[in-house]
N, C-alpha and C positions, 0 to 999 in steps of 0.2 A: 517696846510693847508690854503690855502685860499678857500673860499667858495661862487660861485655866485649864485645867486637863480634866476629861470624864475619862475614866478607864475600866474594860471589863476586867473583874478579878478573876476568872476563872484560868488556870494553869499560870505561866510564868511569863510566857512571851508579851504578852500587852503592857504589863508590868516591867520588864526591861527596856522596851523599847521607850515606854515613858521616861525611865531614868535617862537613855541616849538623847531623848529630845530634849530633856532639859539641861542636859552638858549643853548640847549645839545650842539653847538660848544664851547660857553662862557666857559661850566664847563668843557670841556675838553682841553682848551687852544687854541680854532681854531678859523680864523678869519670870517668873513663874509665882503666881499669886495665890495659888491655892491647887489642889487636886482632891477629884471626888472617886473613891474606887466601889464598884458594887461589890457589896459582901458575898460570900460564898459559904455556904454552911459545911462544904467537906474540907474545907481548908481554911489556916489561918494566913493572913496577910502576911508575907517574909519581912523578916527584922531588915533584912537588907535594902527594900523598899522605902521602909522607914528612915533606916539612916541614910539613906544617898539621895534625897529627895530635900532638897533645902525648904520646905514649903509645906504650910499646914495640911493634913492628910483628913478628909472628911470619909468615912464610913456610911452608906447608904444600901439601903435595899435594894437589889435589883435581880433579874429574870436569871435563872441558874439552867444546867443542863440536869435531868433526873436520870440515875441511873439503874440497874438492876442491883440484885440482891447483893452480887459479888463485887459490885462496885468498879466496875469494869465495861460496860457496853451502855450507851447510851439510847436512854429509851424515848423516842420523840413525841410518842401518843401521850406519856406521863408527863412528859417538860411540858408539851403544849398543855393540858388538862390543868395541871398543878399550878402553873404560871397566871392562867386565867383566872383559877381564885383568888389570886392575890393582887387582884387590881385595886384593891383601893389600898393596900401597900404600897403599891409602887406609885401610885397618884400620891400618897404622902411624900413619899421619895423626890417628885418631880417638882412639889412645891419645897421642900428640901435644898433641892437646886438650884430652886430660882433666888430662895433666902441667900445664898452662897453668891448668886452670881450680881445680886444686888449689892450685896456688902463689898465685894472685891470690885466690880467695875471692872473686866477684863475687856479689853482691846478685840481678843481672838480666843474664843472657846475650840479645843482641839479635844475631837472624842475618838478614843482607841476601842472600837466598836462597839463599843455599850449600847444598848437596845435603847436605854432610857435617856440616850445622850441625843439620838435622833427623835425622840418622841416628845423631848422639853422644847430644842427648839422648831419645829413644828406648832407645838400649842403654845406655845410662850413668846414667842418671838422676841428674842433679846437685840439688842443694839449690837453687841459684840458679833464680829465675825464668826461663822460656825465653818470652822475644818474636818474633815475627818482621816483615818489613818487607817491601814493596814491591807495585807495583803491580799484579802477578800476582795477589795473594790478592783483588784485586776480583772475579776469577772467582765468588766466593759471592755476589756481589749479582745480583739479578734482572735487573739493567737492564744486566749485562753485555753488550759485544756482541763474539762469537766468528767467527770469520774462517769463513766456509761452505764447503760441502763439502770437507772435510778432517776426515772423521770419525778417522782413525786418530791425525793431528797432534794434534787436540784433544784426546784420551784420553791420549798422553804428557804433552801440557802440563799435564793435567789431576792425572797421576800425579806428574808431576815437582814439581809444586806442594805437594800434599799432602806428600810424602816431607819436603820442607825445613821443613815446619810438624809434624813429628809430637810430639804432646804440648803444643803451644804454649799458653801462658796467654792470649796478647792476639797477636791476628793485624791488623796496622795495614795496612789496605788504600790505597795511594797513590792518590790521584783527581784528575784535572784541574781538575774542578769539584763542588762538592756534588751529594749525592744524597740520595734519600731513603734514610730508615733502612730499613735489609735487614737479614739474619739476622743472631742475634744472635751468632754465631760470629764475626764481624769488625768492626773500627771502622775507618769509612771515615776519612782523615786527609787533610790538604791537603799539596800536595807539598813535599819540602824542601829550600829554596834557601840556598845560602850567602848569608852576612853580607854577602860584598864586592859581590854584585852588586845590592843596594839601594841603594848610594852611586854607581852608573856615571850618567853623562850619556849623553842617548840623542839619536841624530840619524839622519837615512837617508842613507848614503855611496852611493858610486860601486860597490860591490862588493857580490858575493854572498857568502855564507860557507857552508863546506861541510865535512861531517865525516862519516866513514867508520868503522865499528868493526870492518872486515875489509878490510886493503890492495887486495884485489883488485878492490875498485871503484873504484882509481885509473883504470884505462882508460877507463871510460866517461867520467870526468870530465875525462881528458887529450881524449875524442873530440870530446865536446861544448865545450871549449872552443875547440879547432882550429877546430869551425864555426860558433864562434859569437864572432869575435874581438873583437866590440865590448861582450863582458860580459867584466867582471873578477872572476876568483874567486880567493879565499885559501882553500885546503881545507887541512882538519887530521884527521891518522891516528894510527892509534896501531902504527905498523909500527914492530917490533923492528931497530934498528942503525941507524934512518934518520938522517940529518943533521938538524938543528933546521930549517933552511930550504933548501928546492932551487925554484929558479927557473925550471920548465920551459920556459915561454911566455913571451911578452911579457905575457899576460893571467892566467898561471894561476902561481900560486905555492904549494907544499906545504910543512906544517909542522909538525913534531913537537908533539904535544897538550903544552898549556901552559894551567893554570888561568886565569893572570893575561890574555895574551894573546888567549885565548879567547875569555871572556868580553866584554873590552874590543873585540874585533872584531865580537862578535854585538851590541853596544849601536850599533856606528854601520854596521852593514851595511844593506844594502836589503831581504836575507831569509835564512834559513836552508834550506838543502838537506843534508838528510842522512838515513842509516838510519836507522829507526824505535824508536830507543831514547826511554824514557819522560825520562830528564832532562832531554836536549837540548831535547826541545820546550818541556817547562815554561818551562826559562830563555829560550827565544823567547818564550813567552806573558807570563812578567812582565816582558819589556822591549819589548813591542809587537811582536814582529816576525813576520811571516807564515812560516809552515813549508812545505816540502815533503818530505814521507816516502817513501822508499824501503826498506820493508821488506824484510831479509835473505834473501835465497833460501833457502827450506828451515828457517827459523827461524818459526814459527808463532806465536811470542808475538809478534813484531813486525809480524805482519799483523794481530793484534788491537789492539795499539798504534795503529797509524794508523788504524783504524776509530773507536776511541775518540776520538783525538784531532781526525779529521775532525769528527765529532757533537760537540766542545767548542769547535768554531770556531777550532783552531789554524792549518787550513791546509788543504791539499790531498796525496791519496797519488800516489803513480806507482810505474811497475815499473822505472824508469832514472832516473838521473841528468841529468834534461832540463834544462836551464837555462833553452833558448829558451821553452818550456811556461812555464814558471816567470814566466818574465819578461812572457810574455803575459797570464797569469793574476793578475797581481800587482795590477793595479789593484782586482779583486772582491774581493780578500783583507784585509777587517779585523779582526784579533783583538781580542777583547774584555777588554784589560787589567784594565779597571776590576773587573771579577767576579773576575777570576783573582787581584788583590789583595787583594780583600775576604777571599775564600777561602782563601789562603796565610797571612794575617794572624793568623788565629786559632790556630796552631799551639801558643800557647803555654796558650791555654785547654785543649787536648787534652792538652797535656804533662801539666798539672796533675791534671787528671780520673785521667788515667791513674797518675800515682804515688800518689792518694787510694786508688784501686783496689786497686793492688801492696800499699799498708799495710795495707788493710781485709783482705784475703786471708792477708798474713802474721798478722796480729793475730786471726784465726778460729782459725790456726793453734797458734799461740802458746797463747791462752787457755784451752783446754783441759789442753792440757802446764800452765800453772800453777796451775790449779785443781786438778788433780792432785798437783803438789806441794805445795800450801798443805793438803790435807787429808793428805798422807802424813807432813808434819811436824807438823800439832796430832794425829796418833794416836800420833806416837812419845813415848817419857818424857821428861822435861826431864832434860838431863844435868846433873849439878853438880861444876864444878870443886872439888879439894878440895886445899887449898896446905899 
C-alpha cells in the first residue's frame, strides 16, 4: 500500500513519530509516497528528518502556536486571532495538499495531528482512507487524565483534536502503557519509536539531559545550572539559527537538535528534564531513564501529558527546570522499563490488524461494484466479431 503523511511541524515529537512509522512501513513492504509538513516560523525542519525519510517532503503553511515575547508561554488568544487572519493562506495550503494527493494517489493518508489534515479530509473528501495518530486521541478513552480547573483550555484541546480527525477511518491513540478497551472510535496503540533506539547501550553517566520545545526556557536552565554548579547539564533546543553547540557555562552546554546525538546522550544520562512532549518521555522510558516534565505554559495538552506520564511511572512533573529538585528525587524514581518494552514490541501485531481491517473495508466497498458490473455484463447481448 502507498501512504502519504501529513505531519505537524511544531516540536520534534510528531516528526520522529513519522520517521518511526516510515520504518514500520518499510519493514512490512509498504511505500511512503510523500510527506507534507506544516511549517513553523519559529524553527527549521531538522536535518535528521530530511535525511531519514526516503520520500519527497513538501512544506506548507499550517496553523502554529503564538508565544509571548520571551518565546516561552503559549498565548491562546493570540494564537487563535493570528491563525484566523491567515485563512486565505491556509486555503491555499489545502489546495496544495489536494494537488499532492492527486499526484501521488495514496491508499492511506496518515495525519500526525495537523489541523489542516482533518480539514482537508472533510472538505476535499479524497478517495484514500484517512487515518490519524497521536497521544491526543487518547482523550476518547474513559481513563484519560485531563488537567483540572481549566475548562476553556480543555474545550479548545478537545475541539482541536476533533478537527484534526474529521472523517477519520482510524484513530490511533498512542499510549505510554496498555489500557483496558475503551470506545470503539479509537485503537489504543503503543508508542512509535525509531529502530535506532533499540540498539543503544545504556549506562548512568554523570550528566543530566535537557530538552525544551520553546527556547525561552533556556533562561531557566541557565539559572539552575548556575545555582547547581556540581550538576553537569547537556541541553537540546529547537532554536532557529542556533549554533550546533554553545558552551555557556563550565557545567552547561546547549546543542541544536540532532537525532543521533540526542538519543546517545539520553542512553548515557542520569535522567531527562524536558517539556512534557509525549515522544521524548517515551524514549526515556524505553531506555530506563527517569524524567522530570515541565509542561509548556499555556499548552493544556502538555499538562495532560505530564499527568499521564506520572501515572504511567515515567517520573515527576514540575513547574520549572529545577535540576536540584530532580537530583534530590532521583533515587525514588524507578521507571518500569520491562512493561514498556513489552507494550512497545506489539506494534507489528497492531499494524497487521490495521491493514487487514483496511483491506476488508476496501473489499466491502468494491464487492457491490463488482457484483453490479457482473450483472450488467450478463444482461448485455453477446458481441460477435465479424471478420
